[in-house]
N, C-alpha and C positions, 0 to 999 in steps of 0.2 A: 533423499529428503526425509525419509522415515527415521533415519538415525540422527536427526538434527539434535545437537547437544545443547544449544543455547539460542535465545532469541536474537543474539548479536552475531550469529554466524554469517559470514560473508562468502559469497560464491567465488570460486576460483575459476574464472572463465578460461584460463590457460590449460586447465586440466582436461586431457583428451577423453577422460571417462565421463565428463559432464555432458549429459544428453539433452536433447530437445525436450524430452519429457520432464527432466529436472527443471528446465526453464519454464515450461508451461505450468508445472506444479508451483514453482516459486511465484510466478505471475498470478496464478489463481489464489495462492495464499495471501499475496499482497492486496488483491482486489477484495478478498473476504475481510481482511484486516481493515481496509479502507471503508468498506460498507459498515463494519462494526463501529469504527470510529465515527463515521457520519451519523449513524443511528444514535450513538451516545451523545454526540454533539447536539443533535436535534432534541434529545431528552433534556439535556442541560439547558438548552435555549428555552424550552417550554417551562422548565422549572424556574428559570430566571424570570421569564415573563410572569409566571404565577407569583413569584416572590414580589415582583414589582406591583402587580395588581393587589396582592394581599396587603402590601405595605400602604398603598393609597387608600384601601378600604378599611384600614385598621381603626379600631376605636382608640380613644385616648389611653386606655389601659395598655393596649398592645403597642402603643408608640414607645413605651419604655424599652421594648426589645429592638428598637431601631438600630442600635449599635451592633447587636449580634446579626441582624439581618444585613446590615452594610458589610460586615465582615464576611458573612456567607456569600453575599453577592460578589464581593471582591475576589473571594476564592474561586467562585464559579467563573468569573471573568478571566482569571489567570488560567484556569483549567481549559476554558474555551479557547484561549489563545494558544495554549499548548496543543490542543487537538487540531486547531487550524494549521499550526506549524507541522505537526505530524502528518496531517492530510496532504499538505504541500510536498513534504518529503516523499510520501508514498506515491503521489502523482509523478514526481520526477523520476523515482525508481522504476515505476511502471513504464514510463516513456523510454527510459534508458534500456530496459529489458526488451521492450518492443523493437527498438532499433537493433539491439543485439540479435534478437531472433530473426529479424529481417536479413541481417548480414549473414547469419548462419544459413538461412534458407537459400540465399544467393550463392553462397559457397557450396552448399550441397548440390545445387543445380549445376554449377560449373564443374564440380567433381564428377557428377553423373555423366555430363556431356563428355568429359575427358575419358571416362571409362568406356563409353560407347565408341569413341574414336579409337581407343586402344583395341577394343574387341574387333572392330572392323578392320583395323590394320593387321591384327593377328590372323584374321580370316584370309585376308588378301595374301599374306606371306605364306600361308599353309598350302 
């Protein structure tokens, strides 16, 4: 994970060198990213509400800026939707990785049981 070259890097789950720690780190990174996006979303939402309040409390002189405020509000709404979309994608990715980790954990348990059976069979043969 430390040698990640781009934000678009995709995990190769078929790689046998891909460890549980890599998954946990990736999941933690995604959770951190989700929290950052959520925080940004809340800031934009507050700014959006502030813009709405300021536009309703504006004097007649400030009403000349209505077009620019509408443009800014429109931009914020678009960014808000993008953040919602990204947030949904991150949630889906977290869910996918959680299922993957669960599968890996089950496989590790089965492998460990198999090793124990092999050890006991080796002891009985000796």
